[in-house]
MDAnalysis code that builds the backbone (N, CA, C; Angstrom):
import MDAnalysis as mda
import numpy as np

u = mda.Universe.empty(357, n_residues=119, atom_resindex=np.repeat(np.arange(119), 3), trajectory=True)
u.add_TopologyAttr("name", ["N", "CA", "C"] * 119)
u.add_TopologyAttr("resid", np.arange(1, 120))
u.add_TopologyAttr("resname", ["MET", "ILE", "LYS", "GLN", "SER", "LEU", "ILE", "PHE", "ASP", "TYR", "GLN", "ILE", "ARG", "ALA", "THR", "LEU", "ARG", "ARG", "LYS", "HIS", "HIS", "ASN", "PRO", "PRO", "ILE", "TRP", "ILE", "GLU", "ASN", "HIS", "TRP", "HIS", "ASP", "PHE", "GLN", "VAL", "THR", "LEU", "HIS", "LEU", "ARG", "ALA", "GLN", "ARG", "ASN", "PRO", "SER", "ASP", "MET", "TYR", "GLY", "LEU", "ASP", "MET", "VAL", "GLU", "MET", "GLU", "GLN", "ARG", "LEU", "GLN", "GLU", "TRP", "GLY", "GLU", "ARG", "LEU", "PRO", "ILE", "ILE", "VAL", "ASN", "ASP", "CYS", "PRO", "LEU", "CYS", "PRO", "GLY", "GLY", "THR", "THR", "GLU", "GLU", "LEU", "CYS", "CYS", "TYR", "PHE", "ALA", "SER", "ILE", "PRO", "LEU", "GLU", "SER", "HIS", "VAL", "THR", "LEU", "ILE", "GLY", "VAL", "SER", "VAL", "ALA", "GLU", "ASN", "SER", "GLU", "ARG", "LEU", "THR", "TYR", "LEU", "SER", "ILE", "SER"])
u.atoms.positions = np.array([
    [-97.843, -210.398, 105.065],
    [-98.898, -210.753, 105.861],
    [-99.748, -209.350, 105.828],
    [-101.072, -209.492, 105.305],
    [-101.793, -208.267, 105.970],
    [-102.371, -208.041, 107.656],
    [-102.067, -207.108, 108.322],
    [-102.122, -206.623, 109.523],
    [-103.703, -205.919, 110.349],
    [-104.019, -205.341, 108.768],
    [-105.599, -205.177, 109.376],
    [-106.720, -205.533, 108.522],
    [-107.950, -204.837, 109.457],
    [-108.827, -205.749, 109.051],
    [-109.251, -204.934, 107.622],
    [-109.829, -205.394, 106.309],
    [-110.407, -205.486, 105.081],
    [-111.751, -205.499, 105.080],
    [-112.332, -204.681, 104.247],
    [-113.447, -204.781, 103.951],
    [-114.106, -205.463, 102.582],
    [-114.714, -206.541, 102.078],
    [-114.710, -207.338, 101.077],
    [-116.136, -207.135, 100.384],
    [-116.562, -206.670, 99.085],
    [-117.866, -207.124, 99.120],
    [-117.637, -208.452, 98.329],
    [-118.935, -208.761, 97.970],
    [-119.123, -210.174, 97.801],
    [-120.989, -210.063, 96.583],
    [-120.865, -210.966, 95.726],
    [-122.076, -210.908, 94.875],
    [-122.283, -212.715, 94.964],
    [-123.821, -212.848, 95.403],
    [-123.784, -214.614, 95.662],
    [-125.466, -214.539, 94.549],
    [-125.630, -215.678, 93.974],
    [-126.390, -215.637, 92.491],
    [-127.140, -217.006, 92.479],
    [-128.325, -216.757, 92.489],
    [-128.884, -217.877, 91.996],
    [-130.225, -217.236, 91.055],
    [-130.241, -218.664, 90.343],
    [-130.903, -218.729, 89.278],
    [-132.878, -219.673, 89.678],
    [-133.709, -218.666, 89.459],
    [-135.203, -219.093, 89.952],
    [-136.264, -219.564, 88.545],
    [-136.483, -220.968, 88.325],
    [-137.161, -220.587, 87.432],
    [-138.552, -220.596, 87.963],
    [-139.605, -219.800, 87.790],
    [-140.708, -219.939, 88.839],
    [-141.600, -218.856, 87.372],
    [-143.175, -218.879, 87.534],
    [-144.121, -218.615, 86.714],
    [-144.324, -216.765, 87.442],
    [-144.748, -215.797, 86.731],
    [-145.856, -214.976, 87.305],
    [-146.630, -213.726, 86.294],
    [-147.480, -213.193, 87.040],
    [-148.655, -212.129, 85.887],
    [-148.002, -211.013, 86.473],
    [-148.143, -210.074, 85.551],
    [-148.168, -208.990, 86.239],
    [-149.471, -208.121, 85.654],
    [-150.681, -208.422, 86.322],
    [-151.527, -207.869, 85.700],
    [-151.665, -205.996, 85.761],
    [-152.125, -205.064, 85.156],
    [-153.145, -205.443, 83.591],
    [-152.360, -205.650, 82.645],
    [-151.223, -205.441, 82.667],
    [-150.347, -205.858, 81.310],
    [-150.257, -207.424, 81.089],
    [-149.634, -208.240, 81.862],
    [-149.717, -209.268, 81.730],
    [-150.812, -210.344, 82.368],
    [-151.748, -210.691, 81.631],
    [-152.799, -211.503, 82.605],
    [-152.303, -212.801, 82.994],
    [-151.945, -213.459, 81.995],
    [-151.317, -214.817, 81.772],
    [-150.224, -215.294, 82.458],
    [-150.178, -216.121, 83.501],
    [-149.122, -216.530, 84.038],
    [-147.793, -217.210, 82.957],
    [-146.657, -216.903, 82.848],
    [-145.404, -216.984, 81.706],
    [-143.948, -217.368, 82.796],
    [-143.645, -218.075, 82.056],
    [-142.534, -218.490, 82.843],
    [-141.174, -217.705, 82.685],
    [-140.102, -217.583, 83.654],
    [-139.149, -216.773, 83.684],
    [-138.063, -217.379, 84.488],
    [-136.513, -217.657, 84.156],
    [-135.718, -218.194, 84.587],
    [-134.539, -216.576, 85.924],
    [-135.769, -216.297, 87.049],
    [-135.324, -215.280, 87.188],
    [-133.915, -215.487, 87.888],
    [-132.859, -214.333, 87.909],
    [-131.664, -214.482, 88.344],
    [-131.551, -213.704, 89.615],
    [-131.211, -214.033, 90.488],
    [-131.520, -213.260, 91.744],
    [-130.213, -212.800, 92.248],
    [-129.292, -211.767, 92.754],
    [-128.123, -211.547, 93.354],
    [-127.911, -210.883, 94.174],
    [-127.627, -211.489, 95.420],
    [-127.146, -210.497, 96.725],
    [-126.034, -209.882, 96.769],
    [-125.755, -208.618, 97.149],
    [-124.952, -208.024, 97.133],
    [-124.167, -207.573, 98.646],
    [-123.316, -208.088, 99.432],
    [-122.981, -208.579, 100.385],
    [-121.323, -207.244, 100.771],
    [-121.500, -207.213, 101.766],
    [-120.295, -206.568, 102.414],
    [-119.874, -207.044, 103.914],
    [-118.635, -207.608, 103.899],
    [-118.405, -208.121, 105.250],
    [-117.030, -207.805, 105.433],
    [-116.858, -207.665, 106.610],
    [-115.197, -207.469, 107.144],
    [-114.405, -208.681, 107.583],
    [-113.412, -208.716, 107.135],
    [-112.314, -209.727, 106.941],
    [-111.161, -209.303, 108.163],
    [-111.026, -209.784, 109.508],
    [-110.199, -209.436, 110.093],
    [-109.113, -210.557, 109.618],
    [-108.108, -209.871, 110.254],
    [-106.736, -210.690, 110.201],
    [-106.336, -211.920, 110.639],
    [-107.131, -212.549, 111.664],
    [-107.227, -213.617, 112.053],
    [-108.594, -214.841, 111.366],
    [-108.967, -213.849, 110.296],
    [-109.929, -214.586, 110.106],
    [-109.853, -215.564, 108.074],
    [-110.259, -216.432, 108.079],
    [-109.948, -216.867, 106.914],
    [-110.541, -216.393, 105.889],
    [-111.580, -215.391, 106.137],
    [-112.626, -215.052, 104.766],
    [-113.505, -214.228, 105.650],
    [-114.257, -213.696, 105.118],
    [-115.283, -212.469, 105.752],
    [-116.635, -213.071, 105.404],
    [-116.734, -213.711, 104.351],
    [-118.074, -214.560, 104.498],
    [-118.141, -216.096, 103.474],
    [-119.045, -216.925, 104.225],
    [-118.947, -218.055, 103.782],
    [-119.903, -218.469, 102.470],
    [-119.099, -217.902, 100.954],
    [-119.763, -217.989, 99.880],
    [-120.438, -218.984, 100.024],
    [-120.214, -220.578, 100.177],
    [-121.153, -221.464, 99.701],
    [-122.087, -221.275, 100.732],
    [-122.290, -221.089, 101.821],
    [-123.320, -221.111, 103.020],
    [-124.248, -220.031, 102.318],
    [-124.070, -218.873, 101.854],
    [-124.581, -217.924, 101.561],
    [-125.424, -218.465, 100.835],
    [-124.444, -219.421, 99.839],
    [-125.381, -219.488, 98.277],
    [-126.493, -220.159, 98.451],
    [-125.850, -221.501, 99.291],
    [-127.259, -222.465, 100.268],
    [-127.979, -221.908, 100.583],
    [-127.682, -220.795, 101.291],
    [-129.366, -220.189, 101.673],
    [-129.869, -219.249, 101.054],
    [-129.211, -218.544, 99.754],
    [-130.105, -217.724, 98.605],
    [-130.959, -219.023, 98.055],
    [-130.484, -220.234, 97.930],
    [-131.199, -220.915, 97.184],
    [-132.290, -221.985, 97.980],
    [-132.143, -221.427, 99.589],
    [-133.277, -222.004, 100.165],
    [-134.253, -221.578, 100.279],
    [-133.591, -219.955, 100.396],
    [-134.892, -219.339, 100.360],
    [-135.727, -218.677, 99.388],
    [-135.061, -219.144, 97.913],
    [-135.833, -218.547, 96.362],
    [-136.313, -220.288, 96.544],
    [-136.777, -221.315, 96.839],
    [-136.943, -222.507, 96.706],
    [-138.492, -222.218, 97.771],
    [-138.103, -221.276, 98.604],
    [-139.439, -221.169, 99.479],
    [-140.674, -220.719, 98.464],
    [-140.318, -219.786, 97.604],
    [-141.675, -218.971, 97.030],
    [-142.249, -219.921, 96.185],
    [-143.428, -219.902, 96.264],
    [-144.406, -220.477, 95.006],
    [-144.155, -220.443, 93.801],
    [-144.587, -221.647, 92.668],
    [-144.432, -222.034, 91.439],
    [-144.394, -220.609, 91.043],
    [-145.829, -219.913, 91.226],
    [-146.420, -219.192, 90.805],
    [-146.007, -218.137, 91.970],
    [-145.091, -216.587, 91.470],
    [-144.208, -215.809, 92.097],
    [-145.462, -214.911, 92.803],
    [-146.925, -214.488, 92.067],
    [-147.893, -213.666, 93.012],
    [-148.459, -214.277, 93.892],
    [-148.403, -215.901, 94.145],
    [-149.252, -216.857, 95.164],
    [-148.696, -216.355, 96.669],
    [-147.337, -215.563, 96.713],
    [-146.322, -215.341, 97.448],
    [-146.929, -214.016, 98.926],
    [-147.540, -213.888, 99.919],
    [-148.048, -212.725, 100.299],
    [-146.983, -211.670, 100.174],
    [-145.837, -211.539, 100.239],
    [-145.126, -210.477, 99.812],
    [-145.137, -210.219, 98.015],
    [-145.371, -210.902, 97.059],
    [-145.018, -211.017, 95.748],
    [-146.254, -210.203, 95.183],
    [-147.376, -210.487, 95.955],
    [-148.796, -210.261, 94.858],
    [-148.700, -209.457, 93.648],
    [-148.120, -208.770, 93.162],
    [-148.126, -208.535, 91.766],
    [-147.358, -208.676, 91.382],
    [-146.488, -209.368, 91.732],
    [-145.252, -210.607, 90.539],
    [-143.919, -209.844, 89.967],
    [-143.897, -208.394, 90.954],
    [-143.003, -207.932, 89.888],
    [-141.685, -208.295, 90.178],
    [-140.972, -207.641, 89.759],
    [-138.754, -207.877, 90.017],
    [-138.943, -207.230, 91.292],
    [-139.788, -206.089, 91.617],
    [-139.417, -205.041, 93.036],
    [-140.135, -205.428, 94.066],
    [-140.832, -206.617, 93.967],
    [-141.562, -207.045, 95.176],
    [-140.592, -208.543, 94.957],
    [-140.016, -209.235, 94.337],
    [-138.679, -210.146, 94.593],
    [-137.594, -209.499, 94.977],
    [-137.230, -208.108, 94.666],
    [-136.388, -207.514, 95.506],
    [-136.328, -207.535, 96.768],
    [-137.707, -206.942, 97.452],
    [-137.878, -206.535, 98.859],
    [-137.832, -208.186, 99.304],
    [-138.052, -209.101, 98.947],
    [-138.716, -210.264, 99.311],
    [-136.586, -210.577, 99.679],
    [-136.199, -210.779, 98.635],
    [-134.755, -211.403, 99.278],
    [-134.269, -210.363, 99.847],
    [-134.571, -209.287, 99.962],
    [-133.991, -208.316, 100.907],
    [-134.251, -208.794, 102.264],
    [-135.260, -210.027, 102.515],
    [-135.459, -209.641, 104.217],
    [-134.607, -211.449, 104.444],
    [-134.012, -211.827, 103.738],
    [-133.128, -212.935, 103.795],
    [-131.873, -212.776, 105.386],
    [-132.150, -213.533, 106.003],
    [-131.532, -213.641, 107.380],
    [-130.051, -213.743, 106.922],
    [-129.083, -212.793, 107.751],
    [-127.589, -212.956, 107.582],
    [-127.172, -212.685, 109.104],
    [-125.926, -213.137, 108.815],
    [-125.082, -213.033, 110.000],
    [-124.468, -211.444, 110.285],
    [-124.386, -211.319, 111.715],
    [-124.251, -210.109, 112.219],
    [-123.395, -209.370, 111.829],
    [-121.776, -209.835, 110.879],
    [-120.545, -209.213, 110.293],
    [-121.052, -208.864, 109.185],
    [-122.724, -209.489, 108.333],
    [-122.490, -208.979, 107.091],
    [-123.079, -208.074, 107.119],
    [-123.347, -207.288, 105.720],
    [-124.169, -206.562, 105.917],
    [-124.597, -206.505, 104.229],
    [-125.715, -206.459, 103.348],
    [-126.585, -206.141, 102.654],
    [-127.043, -204.953, 101.814],
    [-126.227, -204.800, 101.118],
    [-126.077, -203.426, 100.199],
    [-127.132, -203.504, 99.146],
    [-127.517, -204.661, 98.509],
    [-128.154, -204.586, 97.476],
    [-128.980, -205.322, 96.822],
    [-129.692, -205.614, 96.164],
    [-130.359, -206.982, 95.367],
    [-130.810, -206.378, 94.143],
    [-130.463, -207.884, 93.132],
    [-130.745, -207.516, 92.534],
    [-131.998, -209.056, 91.152],
    [-132.475, -208.426, 90.882],
    [-133.492, -209.441, 89.939],
    [-133.637, -209.598, 88.535],
    [-133.210, -210.194, 88.098],
    [-133.447, -210.173, 86.371],
    [-134.440, -211.151, 86.078],
    [-135.561, -210.413, 84.899],
    [-136.310, -211.450, 84.258],
    [-134.998, -212.000, 83.014],
    [-134.385, -211.577, 82.608],
    [-133.496, -211.826, 81.141],
    [-132.387, -210.523, 81.115],
    [-131.714, -211.352, 80.798],
    [-130.547, -210.495, 80.408],
    [-130.417, -208.836, 80.079],
    [-131.702, -208.376, 79.839],
    [-132.083, -207.126, 79.123],
    [-132.423, -206.436, 80.338],
    [-132.961, -207.010, 81.521],
    [-133.968, -206.387, 82.229],
    [-133.975, -206.959, 83.550],
    [-133.213, -206.122, 84.268],
    [-132.749, -205.840, 85.929],
    [-133.172, -205.083, 86.613],
    [-133.807, -205.171, 87.885],
    [-134.026, -204.473, 88.913],
    [-133.229, -204.611, 90.099],
    [-132.833, -203.354, 90.379],
    [-131.683, -203.148, 91.613],
    [-132.558, -202.635, 92.835],
    [-132.337, -203.055, 93.688],
    [-132.937, -202.648, 94.866],
    [-131.594, -201.932, 95.538],
    [-131.179, -200.674, 95.611],
    [-130.241, -199.841, 96.855],
    [-130.626, -199.850, 97.757],
    [-129.161, -200.842, 99.173],
    [-129.917, -200.761, 100.423],
    [-129.225, -199.895, 101.301],
    [-127.983, -199.839, 100.965],
    [-126.899, -198.938, 102.036],
    [-126.294, -197.833, 101.320],
])
């Protein structure tokens, strides 16, 4: 039986099908299945079942993603439609006080991933 608090890191992912464009390079809207990953850290105390309710966090991430318009550029926080802006958008997701966001990654595909390191 563990008698001390432990720090655990978690990754919660969601896939989001959205269009975007990146002027001046890409003028036309085009589809991507953006893969968004929250990199989280939480403390688990000896009396706790877990440090982070991953199912609840996954649902929260899905809901946050569903708030984005079909065309990412139509979101006031993502006017350029970039993965950098999407990282910042998802970095503003509300978390429980004992959970720390340590990073956000957004991938347009498996070859291109943008990572925002937060702590």
